Each structure stands twice: as structure tokens, then as C-alpha cells.
SELUM-34058 format. One record per residue (C-alpha): residue number from 1; x, y, z; residue in three letters. Coordinates in nm, 2 decimals. Layout:
<pts>
+-----+--------+--------+--------+-----+
:   i :   east :  north :     up :  aa :
+-----+--------+--------+--------+-----+
: NUM :      X :      Y :      Z : ALA :
...
+-----+--------+--------+--------+-----+
</pts>
This chain:
<pts>
+-----+--------+--------+--------+-----+
:   i :   east :  north :     up :  aa :
+-----+--------+--------+--------+-----+
:   1 :   1.67 :  -0.92 :  -3.68 : MET :
:   2 :   1.72 :  -0.89 :  -3.30 : THR :
:   3 :   1.42 :  -0.77 :  -3.11 : ILE :
:   4 :   1.46 :  -0.56 :  -2.79 : GLU :
:   5 :   1.24 :  -0.65 :  -2.50 : ILE :
:   6 :   1.15 :  -0.32 :  -2.33 : LEU :
:   7 :   1.01 :  -0.21 :  -2.00 : VAL :
:   8 :   0.65 :  -0.12 :  -2.07 : PRO :
:   9 :   0.51 :   0.22 :  -2.00 : HIS :
:  10 :   0.46 :   0.24 :  -1.62 : LEU :
:  11 :   0.14 :   0.36 :  -1.44 : PRO :
:  12 :   0.10 :   0.72 :  -1.36 : GLU :
:  13 :   0.31 :   0.83 :  -1.06 : SER :
:  14 :   0.53 :   0.52 :  -1.08 : VAL :
:  15 :   0.89 :   0.62 :  -1.16 : ALA :
:  16 :   1.05 :   0.28 :  -1.18 : ASP :
:  17 :   1.02 :  -0.10 :  -1.12 : ALA :
:  18 :   1.22 :  -0.39 :  -0.99 : THR :
:  19 :   1.29 :  -0.70 :  -1.19 : VAL :
:  20 :   1.14 :  -0.97 :  -0.97 : VAL :
:  21 :   1.19 :  -1.29 :  -1.16 : VAL :
:  22 :   1.28 :  -1.41 :  -1.51 : TRP :
:  23 :   1.06 :  -1.70 :  -1.62 : HIS :
:  24 :   1.30 :  -1.78 :  -1.90 : LYS :
:  25 :   1.68 :  -1.82 :  -1.89 : GLN :
:  26 :   1.93 :  -1.69 :  -2.15 : GLN :
:  27 :   1.93 :  -1.93 :  -2.44 : GLY :
:  28 :   1.58 :  -2.06 :  -2.38 : ASP :
:  29 :   1.33 :  -2.08 :  -2.66 : ARG :
:  30 :   1.01 :  -1.87 :  -2.60 : VAL :
:  31 :   0.68 :  -1.86 :  -2.78 : GLU :
:  32 :   0.50 :  -1.54 :  -2.89 : LYS :
:  33 :   0.29 :  -1.40 :  -2.60 : GLY :
:  34 :   0.46 :  -1.61 :  -2.34 : GLU :
:  35 :   0.54 :  -1.42 :  -2.02 : ASN :
:  36 :   0.91 :  -1.36 :  -1.99 : LEU :
:  37 :   0.95 :  -1.15 :  -1.67 : ILE :
:  38 :   0.77 :  -1.00 :  -1.38 : ASP :
:  39 :   0.83 :  -0.64 :  -1.29 : LEU :
:  40 :   0.72 :  -0.52 :  -0.94 : GLU :
:  41 :   0.62 :  -0.16 :  -0.88 : THR :
:  42 :   0.50 :  -0.01 :  -0.56 : ASP :
:  43 :   0.15 :  -0.07 :  -0.67 : LYS :
:  44 :   0.12 :  -0.38 :  -0.91 : VAL :
:  45 :   0.32 :  -0.65 :  -1.07 : VAL :
:  46 :   0.36 :  -0.62 :  -1.45 : LEU :
:  47 :   0.41 :  -0.90 :  -1.69 : GLU :
:  48 :   0.63 :  -0.86 :  -2.00 : VAL :
:  49 :   0.54 :  -1.10 :  -2.28 : PRO :
:  50 :   0.75 :  -1.21 :  -2.58 : ALA :
:  51 :   0.67 :  -1.01 :  -2.89 : LEU :
:  52 :   0.77 :  -1.30 :  -3.12 : GLU :
:  53 :   0.87 :  -1.66 :  -3.11 : THR :
:  54 :   1.25 :  -1.69 :  -3.07 : GLY :
:  55 :   1.55 :  -1.75 :  -2.86 : ILE :
:  56 :   1.62 :  -1.53 :  -2.55 : LEU :
:  57 :   1.98 :  -1.45 :  -2.67 : SER :
:  58 :   2.08 :  -1.20 :  -2.39 : GLU :
:  59 :   1.94 :  -1.10 :  -2.05 : ILE :
:  60 :   2.05 :  -0.74 :  -1.99 : ILE :
:  61 :   1.86 :  -0.66 :  -1.66 : LYS :
:  62 :   1.91 :  -0.93 :  -1.39 : LYS :
:  63 :   1.68 :  -1.01 :  -1.11 : GLU :
:  64 :   1.68 :  -0.73 :  -0.85 : GLY :
:  65 :   1.77 :  -0.46 :  -1.10 : ALA :
:  66 :   1.58 :  -0.12 :  -1.09 : ILE :
:  67 :   1.45 :  -0.03 :  -1.43 : VAL :
:  68 :   1.26 :   0.26 :  -1.59 : GLU :
:  69 :   1.01 :   0.27 :  -1.87 : ALA :
:  70 :   1.13 :   0.18 :  -2.21 : MET :
:  71 :   1.47 :   0.04 :  -2.08 : GLU :
:  72 :   1.60 :  -0.27 :  -2.26 : VAL :
:  73 :   1.55 :  -0.58 :  -2.05 : LEU :
:  74 :   1.67 :  -0.84 :  -2.29 : ALA :
:  75 :   1.74 :  -0.93 :  -2.66 : LEU :
:  76 :   1.53 :  -1.18 :  -2.85 : LEU :
:  77 :   1.64 :  -1.36 :  -3.17 : GLU :
:  78 :   1.32 :  -1.44 :  -3.37 : PRO :
:  79 :   1.29 :  -1.78 :  -3.53 : VAL :
:  80 :   1.02 :  -1.96 :  -3.73 : ASN :
:  81 :   0.77 :  -2.11 :  -3.48 : SER :
:  82 :   0.78 :  -2.44 :  -3.66 : SER :
:  83 :   1.16 :  -2.47 :  -3.63 : THR :
:  84 :   1.27 :  -2.74 :  -3.40 : SER :
:  85 :   1.57 :  -2.66 :  -3.18 : MET :
:  86 :   1.71 :  -2.74 :  -2.84 : ASP :
:  87 :   1.62 :  -2.54 :  -2.54 : VAL :
:  88 :   1.98 :  -2.43 :  -2.50 : LYS :
:  89 :   2.10 :  -2.43 :  -2.85 : ALA :
:  90 :   2.42 :  -2.24 :  -2.77 : GLU :
:  91 :   2.49 :  -2.41 :  -2.44 : GLU :
:  92 :   2.51 :  -2.79 :  -2.47 : PRO :
:  93 :   2.45 :  -2.99 :  -2.16 : ALA :
:  94 :   2.76 :  -3.05 :  -1.95 : PRO :
:  95 :   2.93 :  -3.38 :  -2.00 : LYS :
:  96 :   3.06 :  -3.61 :  -1.73 : ARG :
:  97 :   3.44 :  -3.60 :  -1.74 : ALA :
:  98 :   3.48 :  -3.97 :  -1.71 : ASP :
:  99 :   3.19 :  -4.08 :  -1.92 : VAL :
: 100 :   3.14 :  -4.04 :  -2.29 : ASP :
: 101 :   2.81 :  -3.87 :  -2.39 : ASP :
: 102 :   2.73 :  -4.18 :  -2.60 : THR :
: 103 :   2.73 :  -4.39 :  -2.28 : ALA :
: 104 :   2.42 :  -4.20 :  -2.16 : LEU :
: 105 :   2.08 :  -4.32 :  -2.28 : SER :
: 106 :   1.86 :  -4.07 :  -2.46 : PRO :
: 107 :   1.63 :  -4.05 :  -2.16 : ALA :
: 108 :   1.92 :  -3.97 :  -1.92 : VAL :
: 109 :   2.06 :  -3.71 :  -2.16 : ARG :
: 110 :   1.72 :  -3.54 :  -2.18 : ARG :
: 111 :   1.68 :  -3.53 :  -1.80 : LEU :
: 112 :   2.03 :  -3.39 :  -1.75 : ILE :
: 113 :   1.97 :  -3.13 :  -2.02 : HIS :
: 114 :   1.63 :  -3.02 :  -1.90 : GLU :
: 115 :   1.75 :  -2.97 :  -1.54 : HIS :
: 116 :   2.09 :  -2.83 :  -1.63 : HIS :
: 117 :   2.28 :  -3.09 :  -1.43 : LEU :
: 118 :   2.64 :  -3.19 :  -1.44 : ASN :
: 119 :   2.68 :  -3.57 :  -1.49 : PRO :
: 120 :   2.99 :  -3.56 :  -1.27 : SER :
: 121 :   2.77 :  -3.48 :  -0.97 : ASP :
: 122 :   2.56 :  -3.79 :  -1.02 : ILE :
: 123 :   2.67 :  -4.13 :  -0.89 : LYS :
: 124 :   2.60 :  -4.40 :  -1.14 : GLY :
: 125 :   2.47 :  -4.74 :  -1.03 : THR :
: 126 :   2.46 :  -4.91 :  -1.37 : GLY :
: 127 :   2.71 :  -5.14 :  -1.52 : LYS :
: 128 :   3.06 :  -4.99 :  -1.50 : GLN :
: 129 :   2.92 :  -4.70 :  -1.30 : ASP :
: 130 :   2.70 :  -4.60 :  -1.59 : ARG :
: 131 :   2.43 :  -4.34 :  -1.50 : ILE :
: 132 :   2.08 :  -4.47 :  -1.54 : ILE :
: 133 :   1.75 :  -4.28 :  -1.53 : LYS :
: 134 :   1.68 :  -4.38 :  -1.17 : ALA :
: 135 :   2.01 :  -4.22 :  -1.07 : ASP :
: 136 :   1.91 :  -3.89 :  -1.21 : VAL :
: 137 :   1.57 :  -3.90 :  -1.05 : LEU :
: 138 :   1.72 :  -3.99 :  -0.71 : ASP :
: 139 :   1.96 :  -3.70 :  -0.75 : PHE :
: 140 :   1.68 :  -3.45 :  -0.83 : LEU :
: 141 :   1.48 :  -3.58 :  -0.53 : ALA :
: 142 :   1.78 :  -3.52 :  -0.30 : GLN :
: 143 :   1.82 :  -3.17 :  -0.43 : GLN :
: 144 :   1.45 :  -3.09 :  -0.36 : LYS :
: 145 :   1.48 :  -3.23 :   0.00 : GLU :
: 146 :   1.78 :  -3.00 :   0.06 : LYS :
: 147 :   1.60 :  -2.70 :  -0.07 : GLU :
: 148 :   1.29 :  -2.79 :   0.14 : ALA :
: 149 :   1.50 :  -2.83 :   0.45 : ALA :
: 150 :   1.65 :  -2.48 :   0.41 : VAL :
: 151 :   1.31 :  -2.32 :   0.34 : ASP :
: 152 :   1.17 :  -2.49 :   0.66 : LYS :
: 153 :   1.45 :  -2.34 :   0.87 : ILE :
: 154 :   1.38 :  -2.00 :   0.73 : ILE :
: 155 :   1.00 :  -2.03 :   0.78 : ILE :
: 156 :   1.01 :  -2.17 :   1.13 : THR :
: 157 :   1.27 :  -1.94 :   1.27 : THR :
: 158 :   1.22 :  -1.61 :   1.11 : SER :
: 159 :   1.01 :  -1.34 :   1.27 : THR :
: 160 :   0.98 :  -1.15 :   0.94 : ASN :
: 161 :   0.63 :  -1.24 :   0.80 : SER :
: 162 :   0.74 :  -1.13 :   0.45 : GLN :
: 163 :   0.97 :  -1.44 :   0.43 : ILE :
: 164 :   0.66 :  -1.65 :   0.49 : LEU :
: 165 :   0.47 :  -1.50 :   0.20 : ARG :
: 166 :   0.72 :  -1.49 :  -0.08 : GLU :
: 167 :   1.07 :  -1.56 :  -0.20 : LYS :
: 168 :   1.25 :  -1.23 :  -0.24 : PRO :
: 169 :   1.42 :  -1.14 :  -0.56 : ALA :
: 170 :   1.76 :  -1.09 :  -0.39 : VAL :
: 171 :   1.86 :  -1.22 :  -0.05 : THR :
: 172 :   2.17 :  -1.27 :   0.15 : SER :
: 173 :   2.28 :  -1.62 :   0.23 : PRO :
: 174 :   2.12 :  -1.79 :   0.53 : LEU :
: 175 :   2.35 :  -1.72 :   0.83 : VAL :
: 176 :   2.34 :  -1.97 :   1.11 : VAL :
: 177 :   2.53 :  -1.90 :   1.43 : GLU :
: 178 :   2.61 :  -2.21 :   1.64 : ASP :
: 179 :   2.32 :  -2.38 :   1.46 : GLY :
: 180 :   2.07 :  -2.21 :   1.70 : LEU :
: 181 :   2.00 :  -1.86 :   1.59 : ARG :
: 182 :   1.95 :  -1.84 :   1.21 : PRO :
: 183 :   1.90 :  -1.51 :   1.04 : GLU :
: 184 :   1.85 :  -1.39 :   0.68 : GLN :
: 185 :   1.86 :  -1.04 :   0.55 : ARG :
: 186 :   1.57 :  -0.98 :   0.30 : VAL :
: 187 :   1.52 :  -0.66 :   0.10 : PRO :
: 188 :   1.19 :  -0.50 :   0.15 : MET :
: 189 :   0.95 :  -0.55 :  -0.14 : THR :
: 190 :   0.84 :  -0.24 :  -0.34 : ARG :
: 191 :   0.48 :  -0.29 :  -0.21 : LEU :
: 192 :   0.59 :  -0.33 :   0.15 : ARG :
: 193 :   0.81 :  -0.02 :   0.12 : ALA :
: 194 :   0.52 :   0.19 :  -0.02 : LYS :
: 195 :   0.28 :   0.07 :   0.24 : VAL :
: 196 :   0.53 :   0.17 :   0.51 : ALA :
: 197 :   0.58 :   0.51 :   0.35 : GLU :
: 198 :   0.20 :   0.58 :   0.33 : ARG :
: 199 :   0.14 :   0.46 :   0.69 : LEU :
: 200 :   0.41 :   0.68 :   0.82 : LEU :
: 201 :   0.28 :   0.97 :   0.61 : GLN :
: 202 :  -0.07 :   0.92 :   0.76 : ALA :
: 203 :   0.06 :   0.93 :   1.11 : GLN :
: 204 :   0.28 :   1.23 :   1.05 : GLN :
: 205 :   0.05 :   1.45 :   0.84 : ASN :
: 206 :  -0.30 :   1.38 :   0.98 : ALA :
: 207 :  -0.46 :   1.46 :   1.32 : ALA :
: 208 :  -0.58 :   1.10 :   1.34 : MET :
: 209 :  -0.84 :   1.00 :   1.60 : LEU :
: 210 :  -1.05 :   0.68 :   1.64 : THR :
: 211 :  -1.40 :   0.64 :   1.77 : THR :
: 212 :  -1.57 :   0.31 :   1.85 : PHE :
: 213 :  -1.91 :   0.15 :   1.87 : ASN :
: 214 :  -2.07 :  -0.19 :   1.86 : GLU :
: 215 :  -2.33 :  -0.34 :   1.64 : VAL :
: 216 :  -2.57 :  -0.63 :   1.69 : ASN :
: 217 :  -2.53 :  -0.85 :   1.38 : MET :
: 218 :  -2.83 :  -1.07 :   1.44 : ASP :
: 219 :  -3.05 :  -0.91 :   1.18 : ALA :
: 220 :  -2.78 :  -0.93 :   0.90 : VAL :
: 221 :  -2.70 :  -1.29 :   1.00 : MET :
: 222 :  -3.07 :  -1.39 :   0.99 : THR :
: 223 :  -3.11 :  -1.23 :   0.64 : LEU :
: 224 :  -2.80 :  -1.42 :   0.51 : ARG :
: 225 :  -2.93 :  -1.75 :   0.65 : ARG :
: 226 :  -3.28 :  -1.69 :   0.51 : GLN :
: 227 :  -3.18 :  -1.59 :   0.16 : TYR :
: 228 :  -2.83 :  -1.73 :   0.11 : GLN :
: 229 :  -2.93 :  -2.02 :  -0.11 : ALA :
: 230 :  -3.16 :  -1.82 :  -0.33 : ARG :
: 231 :  -2.91 :  -1.54 :  -0.36 : PHE :
: 232 :  -2.63 :  -1.78 :  -0.46 : GLN :
: 233 :  -2.85 :  -1.96 :  -0.71 : GLU :
: 234 :  -2.96 :  -1.64 :  -0.88 : LYS :
: 235 :  -2.63 :  -1.45 :  -0.88 : HIS :
: 236 :  -2.37 :  -1.72 :  -0.87 : GLY :
: 237 :  -2.20 :  -1.58 :  -0.56 : ILE :
: 238 :  -2.24 :  -1.60 :  -0.18 : LYS :
: 239 :  -2.39 :  -1.31 :   0.01 : LEU :
: 240 :  -2.12 :  -1.19 :   0.25 : GLY :
: 241 :  -2.10 :  -0.94 :   0.53 : PHE :
: 242 :  -1.90 :  -0.69 :   0.33 : MET :
: 243 :  -2.18 :  -0.58 :   0.10 : SER :
: 244 :  -2.39 :  -0.48 :   0.40 : PHE :
: 245 :  -2.11 :  -0.27 :   0.53 : PHE :
: 246 :  -2.04 :  -0.11 :   0.20 : VAL :
: 247 :  -2.41 :  -0.02 :   0.16 : LYS :
: 248 :  -2.43 :   0.11 :   0.52 : ALA :
: 249 :  -2.12 :   0.31 :   0.47 : SER :
: 250 :  -2.25 :   0.48 :   0.16 : ILE :
: 251 :  -2.58 :   0.58 :   0.33 : GLU :
: 252 :  -2.37 :   0.73 :   0.61 : ALA :
: 253 :  -2.13 :   0.90 :   0.37 : LEU :
: 254 :  -2.43 :   1.06 :   0.19 : LYS :
: 255 :  -2.54 :   1.21 :   0.52 : LYS :
: 256 :  -2.19 :   1.32 :   0.63 : PHE :
: 257 :  -2.01 :   1.43 :   0.31 : PRO :
: 258 :  -1.71 :   1.55 :   0.50 : ALA :
: 259 :  -1.61 :   1.19 :   0.57 : ILE :
: 260 :  -1.61 :   1.12 :   0.20 : ASN :
: 261 :  -1.39 :   1.43 :   0.14 : ALA :
: 262 :  -1.01 :   1.48 :   0.14 : SER :
: 263 :  -0.77 :   1.77 :   0.20 : ILE :
: 264 :  -0.58 :   1.92 :  -0.09 : ASP :
: 265 :  -0.33 :   2.16 :   0.05 : GLU :
: 266 :  -0.55 :   2.44 :   0.19 : SER :
: 267 :  -0.87 :   2.33 :   0.02 : ASP :
: 268 :  -1.13 :   2.07 :   0.11 : ILE :
: 269 :  -1.22 :   1.84 :  -0.19 : LEU :
: 270 :  -1.58 :   1.70 :  -0.16 : TYR :
: 271 :  -1.64 :   1.40 :  -0.37 : HIS :
: 272 :  -1.98 :   1.36 :  -0.54 : GLY :
: 273 :  -1.92 :   0.99 :  -0.59 : TYR :
: 274 :  -1.85 :   0.69 :  -0.37 : TYR :
: 275 :  -1.54 :   0.48 :  -0.46 : ASP :
: 276 :  -1.50 :   0.24 :  -0.17 : ILE :
: 277 :  -1.16 :   0.08 :  -0.10 : GLY :
: 278 :  -1.16 :  -0.27 :   0.03 : ILE :
: 279 :  -0.84 :  -0.38 :   0.21 : ALA :
: 280 :  -0.75 :  -0.74 :   0.11 : VAL :
: 281 :  -0.44 :  -0.95 :   0.17 : THR :
: 282 :  -0.22 :  -1.09 :  -0.10 : SER :
: 283 :   0.11 :  -1.29 :  -0.12 : PRO :
: 284 :   0.28 :  -0.95 :  -0.16 : ARG :
: 285 :   0.11 :  -0.79 :   0.14 : GLY :
: 286 :  -0.19 :  -0.56 :   0.20 : LEU :
: 287 :  -0.35 :  -0.40 :  -0.10 : VAL :
: 288 :  -0.66 :  -0.18 :  -0.13 : VAL :
: 289 :  -0.85 :  -0.23 :  -0.46 : PRO :
: 290 :  -1.14 :   0.02 :  -0.51 : VAL :
: 291 :  -1.50 :  -0.06 :  -0.59 : VAL :
: 292 :  -1.58 :   0.23 :  -0.83 : LYS :
: 293 :  -1.92 :   0.40 :  -0.80 : ASP :
: 294 :  -2.03 :   0.15 :  -0.53 : ALA :
: 295 :  -2.35 :   0.34 :  -0.48 : ASP :
: 296 :  -2.46 :   0.23 :  -0.83 : GLN :
: 297 :  -2.42 :  -0.14 :  -0.75 : LEU :
: 298 :  -2.66 :  -0.38 :  -0.58 : ASP :
: 299 :  -2.56 :  -0.64 :  -0.32 : PHE :
: 300 :  -2.46 :  -0.89 :  -0.59 : ALA :
: 301 :  -2.26 :  -0.64 :  -0.78 : GLY :
: 302 :  -2.06 :  -0.54 :  -0.47 : ILE :
: 303 :  -2.00 :  -0.91 :  -0.38 : GLU :
: 304 :  -1.88 :  -0.99 :  -0.73 : LYS :
: 305 :  -1.64 :  -0.69 :  -0.73 : SER :
: 306 :  -1.49 :  -0.79 :  -0.40 : ILE :
: 307 :  -1.46 :  -1.15 :  -0.49 : ASN :
: 308 :  -1.29 :  -1.06 :  -0.82 : GLY :
: 309 :  -1.04 :  -0.84 :  -0.64 : PHE :
: 310 :  -0.96 :  -1.12 :  -0.39 : GLY :
: 311 :  -0.89 :  -1.36 :  -0.68 : LEU :
: 312 :  -0.68 :  -1.10 :  -0.86 : LYS :
: 313 :  -0.48 :  -1.03 :  -0.54 : ALA :
: 314 :  -0.40 :  -1.40 :  -0.48 : ARG :
: 315 :  -0.29 :  -1.44 :  -0.84 : GLU :
: 316 :  -0.10 :  -1.11 :  -0.85 : GLY :
: 317 :  -0.30 :  -0.97 :  -1.14 : THR :
: 318 :  -0.44 :  -0.65 :  -0.99 : LEU :
: 319 :  -0.40 :  -0.36 :  -1.23 : SER :
: 320 :  -0.31 :   0.00 :  -1.15 : TYR :
: 321 :  -0.67 :   0.10 :  -1.23 : ASP :
: 322 :  -0.80 :  -0.15 :  -0.97 : ASP :
: 323 :  -0.60 :   0.03 :  -0.70 : LEU :
: 324 :  -0.64 :   0.39 :  -0.82 : LYS :
: 325 :  -0.85 :   0.64 :  -0.63 : GLY :
: 326 :  -1.09 :   0.57 :  -0.35 : GLY :
: 327 :  -1.28 :   0.81 :  -0.12 : THR :
: 328 :  -1.33 :   0.58 :   0.18 : PHE :
: 329 :  -1.18 :   0.25 :   0.29 : THR :
: 330 :  -1.32 :  -0.05 :   0.48 : ILE :
: 331 :  -1.09 :  -0.31 :   0.64 : THR :
: 332 :  -1.19 :  -0.63 :   0.80 : ASN :
: 333 :  -0.95 :  -0.76 :   1.07 : GLY :
: 334 :  -1.22 :  -0.99 :   1.20 : GLY :
: 335 :  -1.13 :  -1.26 :   0.94 : ILE :
: 336 :  -0.80 :  -1.30 :   1.12 : PHE :
: 337 :  -0.96 :  -1.30 :   1.47 : GLY :
: 338 :  -0.92 :  -0.94 :   1.56 : SER :
: 339 :  -1.15 :  -0.82 :   1.84 : MET :
: 340 :  -1.06 :  -0.45 :   1.84 : LEU :
: 341 :  -0.81 :  -0.23 :   1.66 : SER :
: 342 :  -0.74 :   0.13 :   1.54 : THR :
: 343 :  -0.70 :   0.12 :   1.16 : PRO :
: 344 :  -0.47 :   0.38 :   1.00 : ILE :
: 345 :  -0.59 :   0.62 :   0.74 : LEU :
: 346 :  -0.53 :   0.56 :   0.37 : ASN :
: 347 :  -0.41 :   0.90 :   0.24 : PRO :
: 348 :  -0.55 :   1.12 :   0.10 : PRO :
: 349 :  -0.88 :   0.98 :   0.24 : GLN :
: 350 :  -0.98 :   1.12 :   0.57 : CYS :
: 351 :  -1.16 :   0.82 :   0.72 : ALA :
: 352 :  -1.14 :   0.44 :   0.74 : ILE :
: 353 :  -1.38 :   0.19 :   0.89 : LEU :
: 354 :  -1.25 :  -0.12 :   1.08 : GLY :
: 355 :  -1.46 :  -0.43 :   1.11 : MET :
: 356 :  -1.38 :  -0.70 :   1.37 : HIS :
: 357 :  -1.48 :  -1.05 :   1.48 : GLY :
: 358 :  -1.84 :  -1.14 :   1.56 : ILE :
: 359 :  -1.87 :  -1.28 :   1.91 : LYS :
: 360 :  -2.17 :  -1.39 :   2.12 : ASP :
: 361 :  -2.19 :  -1.15 :   2.41 : ARG :
: 362 :  -2.44 :  -1.06 :   2.68 : PRO :
: 363 :  -2.63 :  -0.74 :   2.61 : VAL :
: 364 :  -2.92 :  -0.57 :   2.78 : VAL :
: 365 :  -3.25 :  -0.54 :   2.58 : GLU :
: 366 :  -3.56 :  -0.40 :   2.74 : GLU :
: 367 :  -3.42 :  -0.46 :   3.08 : GLY :
: 368 :  -3.32 :  -0.82 :   3.02 : LYS :
: 369 :  -2.98 :  -0.98 :   2.96 : ILE :
: 370 :  -2.97 :  -1.17 :   2.63 : VAL :
: 371 :  -2.70 :  -1.32 :   2.41 : ILE :
: 372 :  -2.64 :  -1.15 :   2.08 : ARG :
: 373 :  -2.37 :  -1.18 :   1.80 : PRO :
: 374 :  -2.19 :  -0.85 :   1.85 : MET :
: 375 :  -1.91 :  -0.68 :   1.65 : MET :
: 376 :  -1.70 :  -0.38 :   1.75 : TYR :
: 377 :  -1.66 :  -0.11 :   1.49 : LEU :
: 378 :  -1.38 :   0.14 :   1.47 : ALA :
: 379 :  -1.37 :   0.46 :   1.27 : LEU :
: 380 :  -1.04 :   0.63 :   1.24 : SER :
: 381 :  -1.06 :   0.99 :   1.09 : TYR :
: 382 :  -0.86 :   1.30 :   1.03 : ASP :
: 383 :  -0.97 :   1.55 :   1.30 : HIS :
: 384 :  -0.86 :   1.84 :   1.08 : ARG :
: 385 :  -1.16 :   1.78 :   0.85 : LEU :
: 386 :  -1.40 :   1.57 :   1.05 : VAL :
: 387 :  -1.54 :   1.68 :   1.39 : ASP :
: 388 :  -1.59 :   1.43 :   1.67 : GLY :
: 389 :  -1.96 :   1.48 :   1.66 : ARG :
: 390 :  -1.98 :   1.39 :   1.29 : GLU :
: 391 :  -1.76 :   1.08 :   1.34 : ALA :
: 392 :  -1.97 :   0.95 :   1.62 : VAL :
: 393 :  -2.30 :   1.01 :   1.44 : GLN :
: 394 :  -2.15 :   0.85 :   1.12 : PHE :
: 395 :  -2.07 :   0.53 :   1.32 : LEU :
: 396 :  -2.42 :   0.54 :   1.48 : VAL :
: 397 :  -2.58 :   0.56 :   1.14 : MET :
: 398 :  -2.39 :   0.25 :   1.02 : ILE :
: 399 :  -2.49 :   0.07 :   1.34 : LYS :
: 400 :  -2.86 :   0.16 :   1.27 : GLU :
: 401 :  -2.84 :   0.05 :   0.91 : CYS :
: 402 :  -2.70 :  -0.29 :   1.00 : LEU :
: 403 :  -2.93 :  -0.36 :   1.30 : GLU :
: 404 :  -3.23 :  -0.26 :   1.08 : SER :
: 405 :  -3.14 :  -0.37 :   0.72 : PRO :
: 406 :  -3.47 :  -0.22 :   0.60 : ALA :
: 407 :  -3.29 :   0.11 :   0.60 : HIS :
: 408 :  -3.07 :  -0.03 :   0.32 : LEU :
: 409 :  -3.34 :  -0.22 :   0.13 : LEU :
: 410 :  -3.60 :   0.06 :   0.14 : LEU :
: 411 :  -3.35 :   0.35 :   0.12 : ASN :
: 412 :  -3.50 :   0.52 :   0.42 : ILE :
+-----+--------+--------+--------+-----+
</pts>
């Protein structure tokens, strides 16, 4: 009985998805639970596993296709898991026109079959031009070198950073004009398109303004040096800077609730909880997973949450629930060397905090010039909801919490 492989139910507010890559080809044997295909939405990448062990008899939706929930992706012919059969049962390996299949050794036939090669493309060096195993391996190595050379051209000449991060599902051929000015047209990924849409929305629909301040990170850095080893031994994770900023932000949000609010048409929606979005990079681009109820977590809990999100982002396993919601966002451009920037709002949130690089700079303390590790902070906010006075005082409070961490530890 043929089994239909269907598009799973998509997350709320997601209308469709794009077929990114098939991990199996038509005619391949698959095992129950094995991932067959990756579907990309504008939020997450979904994996579709095989429901039973069998043969992938027909692929209906090709890579690059737009699909909706419960559409048929492919057909699977179930078989007994103990049944032994070739990977391509209905598609025998191509034979070399001038060489009988029996002239190939079992090892050579297996290599040709596994890599879907045409024996006529391989030059034999054995007796009577017979193809030997070394010939197949040399041929495969040459093919890899050619692919690597093309990838190198793309990476070193393209100004599109998306090409550096991932291979697109559908691309145009590499066009080289006079060998000097190569170009390649790459479709924008769903995530990149959604990010572009939301950033444009933020600029068009909000009265966005940014205020700046600077913070002396000496006290936080001293605490980290003093307790890092004990913290890591007890909690199994390093004490980073982000947990201090999350804690400081929550204290400031409690004092200035408008910055933790959002605008819903003509109403102001005040949130009585603190879900903090942490901007992280992934191979697909920028994503903002949310630490839910961050005010209920201690430093170790925050660090573990952020570390877990970073790992999921790199592996492409963030779920829709990981990205859902958020009342305030923190982004750290300092890890890339940024000294100062104006972060863009993450709608419908009305504020975002930007962290930057820590640099030793001369500052005046008690009439003396001293060297201190300083960081610039930037708070972008929606002026329709947040007054300038509130924004400035909010940033000052974060500065005070970080320069005197006792505020965070003693809740004063």
C-alpha cells in the first residue's frame, strides 16, 4: 500500500513553506523515522521523516517548490525492514557502452552504483582499458576538485553574504564575463525575506529613535574572573556577559513598564511578564529566540537558555515556539567588533538594546584620568509609546546595575 508523505501542519501565521533539500532521491530505500526532506518557512526549518521503511517511489514536489500544509510531497512504497534490496532497485547503474558489466569487479560496480556514475566517463587504466577501483576514486577526486573550484570563485567574488552562508535551493548558473566579473543570481531565502519585511515594517510604522550611553564593565569583568571557575564547575556552563545584561534589563523594565509594552492598533498592551529575545546568528541568517519568563531564571538558567538557543541555531533545529513572542530584545554586535550602532526594532516590541565591543578607554574618575574597559550602549525605541526621558533613564538604570552588580544580586 502506497504511503503519501505530506507537508506537516505549519506553525501559526505561516501560510506555506519552501522545499529546501531532499535528503533522499527517487528510488532510494529509506528507514522509518529517517529525515527525508527539509522545508523552510519564514521562521524555522521543518524536517519530514519517513513514516515507514520502504522505497521512495516518486518525488512530487521538487526542490524550490512552494507547498502548503497537508500537500503530498512524495510517495513511499513500504517494504519489510529486513528485506535486502539495492538502493536503486528500479534504476540499474549505467553501463559503459564498450565494456561488459561482467568486466567490472564487484568493488568497481559498487562504487559506480553508489555515486551514480556513467562508466563511459571514466578512463580505464587496467588491462585492455579495464576500469579498476583506483580509476573510479581518481575520477571522484577530480569531480570534487571541480566543485570546490566553482565554490571558491563564488565565495571570493560575490558581495552577497548569503552565498557565503548556505547553498540556495535554486540558483542560476554561474555567469562569468571575460573571466573577470563573475555573478550569480540567488533567490532570497524565506528567513531573509521575512527579516527584510519586518525591518522595513519597523522603519515605516514606528517613530524610531535611538539614545546612547556608556558603561564601565570593570565590575562585571572582575566578578566573572573571580567566580568563573566555581560557576562553571557547579552549573556546567560559563558565566557570560549576556546574563548580566538580561538581569539589568529586567530590573529596568520593571521600573519603566512602557518599554516592555507594545502598541496594538489604538491600544497600549502592557506585559506583566518578561520574555527577552536574544538576537543570534545562524547559517540561515539572524534569528531571535526568546527566553521565556526570564525574570524567573537565575544567571545559570539564563546562560543555559542562551547557549541552547545558539546550538539550535547552528544546527538549524530552532522550533517555532523558540522564536514566538518576546517583549524586549537584546542584540550584541560587539562579538563582531562593532563599536557603535543603532539597532532596529523587532515589531511589535517597542524597544531593543544594543551591546557593543568592550574597549579600554581613558575616563575621568574623581578628577583623575584612568583606563577602564568601556562599552557603548544603544537603546532604540518607538517614540509613539516611549518618551525620551523614559528611554534615557532606562539606559541609565542599566548602566547603574552593571557598574554596581550588587543591584542585581541583592535586588535593590
